[in-house]
Structure formats: structure tokens, C-alpha cells
C-alpha positions in Angstrom: 76.6 18.3 -3.5 76.7 14.8 -2.5 76.4 12.4 -5.5 73.8 10.5 -3.9 71.4 13.3 -4.7 72.5 13.8 -8.3 69.2 13.5 -10.1 68.0 12.4 -13.6 67.8 15.4 -15.9 63.9 16.5 -16.3 61.2 16.0 -14.2 62.8 14.9 -11.4 65.3 17.8 -11.5 62.7 20.0 -11.9 60.6 18.9 -8.7 63.5 18.7 -6.5 64.7 22.3 -7.4 61.4 23.7 -6.5 61.6 23.6 -2.9 64.9 25.7 -2.6 64.5 28.3 -5.0 61.4 29.1 -7.1 63.2 31.6 -9.0 63.9 30.0 -12.7 67.1 30.6 -14.8 66.4 32.3 -17.9 65.3 29.6 -20.7 67.6 29.7 -23.9 64.1 29.4 -26.1 61.1 31.4 -25.8 59.0 28.3 -25.0 61.4 26.0 -23.1 60.5 25.6 -19.1 63.1 27.5 -17.1 66.0 25.8 -15.8 65.5 25.3 -11.8 68.9 24.9 -9.9 68.9 21.5 -8.1 69.8 21.1 -4.2 69.7 18.1 -1.8 65.9 19.0 -0.9 63.2 16.9 -2.4 59.5 18.3 -3.1 56.6 15.7 -3.0 53.5 16.6 -4.4 50.8 19.4 -3.9 48.4 16.3 -2.9 49.8 15.3 0.7 49.9 12.1 2.7 51.8 9.4 0.3 55.4 8.4 -0.5 57.2 9.3 -3.5 60.1 7.8 -5.5 62.1 10.8 -6.0 65.5 9.3 -4.6 68.5 8.6 -6.0 67.2 8.7 -9.4 70.2 8.6 -11.9 68.3 5.9 -13.6 64.6 4.8 -12.9 65.8 1.2 -11.3 67.7 2.9 -8.9 66.6 2.1 -5.1 64.7 4.7 -3.0 63.9 5.3 0.4 61.3 6.2 2.5 61.0 10.0 3.1 59.8 11.5 6.4 57.5 15.0 5.6 59.0 18.1 6.0 57.1 21.8 5.3 58.5 23.6 3.0 59.7 27.0 4.1 59.3 28.9 0.5 56.3 26.6 -0.4 53.9 26.5 2.6 51.2 24.3 1.1 53.8 21.8 -0.7 56.0 19.2 1.4 59.4 18.3 1.3 60.9 15.0 1.9 63.9 14.1 4.3 66.0 10.6 3.1 65.4 8.0 6.2 66.5 4.5 6.3 66.6 1.6 5.9 65.9 2.2 1.9 62.6 0.4 0.7 61.0 0.1 -2.4 58.0 1.9 -3.9 55.0 -0.2 -3.8 54.4 -1.3 -7.7 51.0 -0.9 -8.7 48.7 -2.4 -11.5 47.2 0.8 -12.8 44.8 1.4 -15.7 44.4 4.1 -17.7 41.2 5.5 -18.8 41.5 7.4 -22.3 39.6 8.3 -25.4 40.5 6.6 -28.5 41.4 9.2 -31.0 45.1 8.9 -32.1 46.2 12.1 -29.9 44.5 10.9 -27.0 46.4 7.3 -27.1 49.7 8.9 -27.8 49.2 10.8 -24.6 48.0 7.6 -22.4 50.8 5.6 -23.7 53.3 8.5 -22.9 51.9 8.6 -19.3 52.0 4.4 -19.2 55.7 4.6 -20.7 56.8 6.8 -17.8 54.7 4.8 -15.0 56.4 1.5 -16.3 59.5 2.9 -16.0 58.9 3.9 -12.5 58.3 -0.1 -12.0 54.1 0.0 -12.5 52.3 -2.3 -14.5 50.0 -0.5 -16.8 47.1 -1.1 -19.1 44.7 1.3 -21.3 41.2 1.2 -21.1 40.1 3.0 -24.7 36.6 4.7 -24.3 34.7 6.6 -26.8 32.7 9.6 -25.2 29.8 11.9 -26.2 32.5 14.4 -27.2 33.7 12.3 -29.9 30.2 11.3 -30.9 28.3 14.6 -31.7 30.5 15.9 -34.3 27.5 18.1 -36.4 27.2 20.9 -33.7 29.9 23.1 -32.0 30.7 22.1 -28.4 29.3 25.7 -26.8 25.8 24.2 -28.1 25.6 20.8 -26.7 27.3 20.7 -23.4 30.8 22.0 -23.4 34.3 20.5 -23.2 32.8 17.9 -20.2 31.4 16.1 -22.9 35.0 14.8 -23.1 35.9 13.4 -19.6 32.4 12.3 -18.2 32.8 8.8 -19.7 36.4 8.5 -18.4 35.1 9.7 -14.8 32.4 7.1 -15.2 35.1 4.3 -15.5 37.3 5.9 -12.4 34.5 6.0 -9.9 33.3 2.6 -11.2 36.7 1.3 -10.3 37.5 0.4 -14.1 40.4 2.4 -14.2 42.9 4.1 -11.9 43.5 7.6 -13.5 42.6 9.2 -16.9 44.8 11.3 -18.9 43.1 14.5 -20.6 44.3 17.4 -22.5 43.9 19.8 -19.8 42.3 22.5 -21.8 39.8 19.8 -22.2 39.1 19.6 -18.6 36.1 21.4 -17.1 37.2 24.2 -14.6 35.3 22.3 -11.3 35.5 18.6 -10.9 32.6 16.5 -9.6 32.9 15.7 -5.9 35.6 13.0 -5.3 37.7 13.9 -8.0 40.7 15.4 -7.8 43.4 16.6 -10.6 46.8 14.9 -9.1 49.3 15.6 -11.7 50.0 18.2 -14.2 52.9 17.2 -16.5 55.4 19.4 -18.5 53.9 21.3 -21.2 54.6 21.0 -24.8 54.3 24.1 -27.1 51.3 25.8 -25.9 50.5 27.8 -29.2 48.3 27.7 -31.9 49.2 26.7 -35.6 48.1 27.8 -38.6 48.0 24.5 -41.2 46.8 25.1 -44.9 48.0 23.5 -47.8 48.5 26.5 -50.0 48.3 29.9 -47.8 51.2 30.8 -45.7 49.3 33.0 -43.2 46.3 35.0 -42.8 47.6 37.7 -45.5 47.9 35.1 -48.4 44.1 33.9 -48.1 42.0 33.9 -51.3 39.4 36.0 -51.5 36.0 34.3 -49.6 38.5 32.1 -48.5 36.8 29.5 -45.4 39.2 29.2 -42.2 38.4 26.3 -39.8 38.3 26.4 -36.2 36.9 24.5 -33.1 36.9 27.2 -30.4 35.3 30.4 -29.9 38.4 31.8 -28.3 40.4 31.5 -32.0 36.9 32.7 -33.4 37.3 36.2 -31.9 41.1 36.5 -32.0 41.1 35.4 -35.9 38.4 37.6 -36.5 40.4 40.8 -34.8 43.4 40.1 -37.1 41.5 39.3 -40.3 39.7 43.2 -39.4 43.5 44.7 -39.1 44.2 43.5 -42.6 41.1 44.5 -44.2 39.8 41.0 -44.7 35.9 41.1 -43.9 35.4 38.6 -46.9 37.0 35.7 -45.2 34.4 33.5 -43.4 35.2 32.0 -40.0 33.5 28.5 -39.8 33.1 25.6 -37.0 35.4 22.4 -37.5 35.0 19.7 -35.3 36.2 16.0 -34.9 39.3 14.9 -33.8 43.1 16.0 -34.9 42.8 13.6 -38.2 39.5 14.2 -38.9 40.1 18.0 -39.2 43.0 17.3 -41.1 41.2 15.4 -43.7 38.7 18.3 -43.8 41.2 20.6 -44.8 42.7 18.2 -47.3 39.6 17.4 -48.9 38.9 21.5 -49.6 36.1 22.2 -47.4 38.6 24.9 -45.9 41.5 27.1 -47.2 43.5 27.0 -43.9 42.6 25.5 -40.3 43.6 26.7 -36.9 44.9 23.8 -34.5 46.9 23.4 -31.2 50.7 23.0 -32.2 51.3 20.5 -29.2 48.9 17.7 -30.3 50.5 18.3 -33.9 54.0 18.0 -32.6 53.0 14.7 -30.5 51.9 13.2 -33.5 55.1 14.0 -35.5 53.1 16.1 -37.8 55.0 19.5 -37.4 55.5 19.5 -41.4 51.7 20.3 -41.3 52.3 23.9 -39.7 53.0 26.6 -41.7 52.9 29.4 -39.0 52.8 29.4 -35.3 50.8 32.1 -33.7 53.1 33.9 -31.1 50.8 34.6 -28.0 51.3 38.4 -28.8 49.2 37.1 -32.1 47.1 34.6 -30.9 46.7 34.3 -27.0 46.3 30.5 -26.2 43.5 29.0 -23.9 44.1 27.8 -20.2 46.0 24.9 -20.0 46.7 24.4 -23.7 49.4 22.0 -24.3 49.6 20.8 -20.7 48.4 17.0 -19.8 46.2 16.6 -16.7 45.7 13.5 -14.6 42.3 12.9 -13.1 42.2 10.3 -10.0 39.5 9.3 -7.6 40.5 11.9 -4.7 40.6 9.1 -1.9 43.4 7.0 -3.8 46.6 8.2 -2.0 48.4 5.3 -3.6 47.7 6.8 -7.1 48.9 10.0 -6.2 51.8 9.0 -4.8 52.7 6.8 -8.0 51.9 9.8 -10.2 54.3 12.5 -7.9 57.5 11.9 -10.3 55.7 13.1 -13.3 54.5 16.3 -12.1 55.9 19.6 -13.2 55.7 22.5 -11.1 56.5 25.3 -12.9 53.8 24.1 -15.5 51.0 23.3 -12.8 51.5 26.8 -11.5 51.0 28.4 -14.7 48.0 26.3 -15.5 46.4 27.1 -12.3 46.6 30.6 -12.8 45.4 30.5 -16.2 42.2 28.0 -15.1 41.8 30.3 -12.3 41.0 33.3 -15.0 38.8 30.7 -16.7 37.2 29.9 -13.3 36.4 33.3 -12.0 34.8 34.7 -15.3 32.8 31.6 -15.2 34.4 30.4 -17.8 33.6 27.5 -20.6 33.8 26.8 -24.2 30.6 29.0 -24.8 33.0 31.8 -23.8 35.5 33.1 -26.1 38.0 33.7 -23.5 42.0 33.4 -23.5 44.6 33.3 -20.6 48.4 32.4 -20.8 51.0 32.7 -18.5 54.7 32.6 -18.5 57.7 32.8 -16.3 60.5 35.4 -16.5 64.0 35.3 -15.6 63.5 36.8 -11.8 60.9 34.1 -11.4 57.7 35.7 -11.9 54.6 35.0 -13.4 53.0 36.9 -15.9 49.6 35.9 -17.1 47.5 37.9 -19.7 44.0 37.4 -20.5 41.5 38.1 -23.4 37.9 38.5 -23.8 35.5 38.6 -26.8 31.9 38.6 -27.8 30.8 35.8 -30.3 28.7 38.4 -32.2 31.6 40.6 -32.2 29.5 43.5 -31.1 32.6 45.1 -28.9 36.3 45.0 -29.1 38.2 42.5 -27.2 39.4 43.3 -23.5 42.3 42.4 -22.8 44.3 42.6 -19.2 47.7 41.6 -17.4 49.5 41.1 -14.1 52.5 40.0 -13.3 53.6 38.8 -9.4 55.9 36.3 -7.4 54.1 32.7 -7.3 55.3 29.6 -5.4 52.1 28.3 -4.6 48.9 26.9 -6.2 46.8 29.3 -4.0 49.1 32.4 -5.1 48.6 31.5 -8.8 45.0 30.8 -8.3 44.6 34.5 -6.8 46.8 36.1 -9.8 44.3 34.7 -12.3 41.6 35.8 -10.2 43.0 39.3 -10.1 43.4 39.4 -13.8 39.9 38.2 -14.3 38.9 41.4 -12.3 40.9 43.3 -14.8 39.4 42.0 -17.7 36.0 43.0 -16.6 37.3 46.7 -15.6 38.2 46.5 -19.3 34.4 45.5 -20.4 34.3 41.9 -19.9 31.2 40.3 -18.6 31.2 37.3 -16.4 28.8 34.6 -17.1 27.2 32.2 -14.2 29.7 30.4 -13.0 29.2 26.6 -14.2 28.3 24.1 -11.3 30.5 21.4 -10.4 29.1 18.4 -12.4 27.7 15.5 -10.7 29.6 12.7 -10.0 28.1 9.4 -12.3 
């Protein structure tokens, strides 16, 4: 391979490799992103029409070239770029990131900021408090859903006070307001759920009449099923609201004997030592998009889309597109106990599993899974929709689809 095409290991190598061979090699660890073979063809982005800084990336400060758009034969919805001369610098942008002000949200925004600055952009943060951060005495399903965490950030985008917003993807509604786009999905952290407890190593160790805290209906129905299998009908599962630090403080104050949190957030904040057990997906199926970061922009901002293109991780994007399609097809929101999680296998097939339950517990969980070769977002979404149909055939019930929220 010509050395001028040798890419920096990581996001850029994955992006390049996607065009030539969408079949990953076997990952060495259960949740390690598959390794994608590298070649001298360069994938741009699911968003078309802008330039990407994807060439000669042995280090971030190296020169880049102007790319000519060419359709990919194996990913028709995506574009590849051939090098053209002369070399030219990418436009350096002054970008403002809208972010919530919790410690985890700020870590995520700072992470994106550092990556963009490494690409030559100037970046500042605009911290904001959302309604979801303010309403802590009621469950999300009772006060408007996860859209409460993104509305104020979208307002900042629409008013021009910010250029992009960084979200935990599982907090992003399935339908975005008109004029907004999910411009980038980054490489996924650990998507699994974590058991956090000062005294109990797992469910079986809970004392009589113990209280377990969780913020989601999905975890509620999956925990209830697991506890029933242990004959532990004495254990109560109670709502748990607040940011990550608030939830941990409530645990440490003795309000709960254990709580269940996303492993990704604990790991990002260096709190892995608080984890007593990580639930495998066979024990507790994750939520759609869990562990992934999504970046939202105004849909007309092709310049921002171009700046974000090197940060995109297509294996993750395809995975979460399938998962979110399950939720969208079910009419899903945080008021529906629904899980959806997908994984790549050694042959490049994407397997997605879904689980649906009733908050009341009046009927058993419905489960479904399916596998397909997936190379485009359209194919990923079709796979997710198929799994939603299988869930309904197994006894799940769709909700009326959520309407796309109005723009601010």
C-alpha cells in the first residue's frame, strides 16, 4: 500500500476501510469494535456535499487534499473521495458546542472539543441547564420523555448561539425536529448496564426488602424478570432521578441498597471502581444507542457536517441506526419498556435483539432477534423495523408513534 495512504489508527482507519470491505475481522474482546481492513479508498460521511479532512492522517497536523466525490459500489448511500491536487487546507471553523452542565455531559463535550481542536478548529462550550435536569421529583415517562434533555440545546442551535450539540444518543428522541440532523455518531463505549452497590455483589446478595434504584422502565422490567427468577419478590424497584453524581450520592446516603447505571458513563468519568458487576446483554439487554455519542446540528450546516466527518464511526452508526429503528417502529419513548441492542459478528453480519415488557408486569417479556448483512443506514433501519415486527408477533404492542417535536 502506498505510504501516503497510511492512516492514523482509530476513527480515520475505520472510516477509510468501510468502503472497501464492510465485513469486520473478529474482535479480540466481547465489546471491542471490530477491526476493519485498510485500503486506499476513503469514505466521507452519510451526509453528502462537503469536504472531509481524511487524507494523509499520520498525524493531525498533516496536509490534506481536495477530494472528488465518487459513489461507493458496496455502500451506495455513502460517498468515497479520490485525491485531487493541488493539496489544500481544510477550512478552520470557530465552533460552539451546546452541552448540558452535568459532569458527564461536560466530559462528553470536552472530548468532542479536543478532537475538533486536533483537527485545527477553534472550539468553545456553551453550558446549559435543561428541563430534564430541573425536574427530579418525577419519572421521565410522566413529564415529557427524554426530549427534555435536548430541547434547550436545539434552541441554541436554531438561534445561532451554538453550532453543534453533543448528546448521549440514548437520550435523543427517535424523531428530530424539522431542520435538525444527526450529523455524527462516534465510536461506542461499553454499551452494557452496571450494578453499583457498596455491599451487594449482585442481585442474589440483596438483603430482605432491599430497594434497587433505576431511572428507566427498560431496566425495571428486566430487573423484575431477573428477581422473579431468583424468587426475590420482596425486593422493591424504585425510581432514581438526577445526574450521575446525584444518583451515586443517593446510593451512598442509604436510600438504595443498589442502583443500575450505564457502564459507559461510569467509565468515562473514571468511576469504574464503583462497578460491582456488569450485566451481559443476555442478562440485561441495553437500550437503543446506549454508550454512543451523537452530535446534532442544523441540517443546512454542511460546513459543520464536514468538520465532524472524521469523528464518525460507521460500525457504531449502523448498529445504533438499527437499534433506534426498533424503537421508532414501536412508537418508542422512555414511557415504553423497550430494549434494543446489536452486535457485529466475524462474518460482518449485524445481529440485533429486542425485548419489550409491560410496566405493570401483567404479561411476560416479548423477545425477538434477527441477523443480516448490513452496509447502509437504510439496510440497518430495515433490520430494526423487522425486529419490531417480530416483537409484535411475540406479543409486544406498538404505541402511537411520537410526533417529531416542533422546532423552537
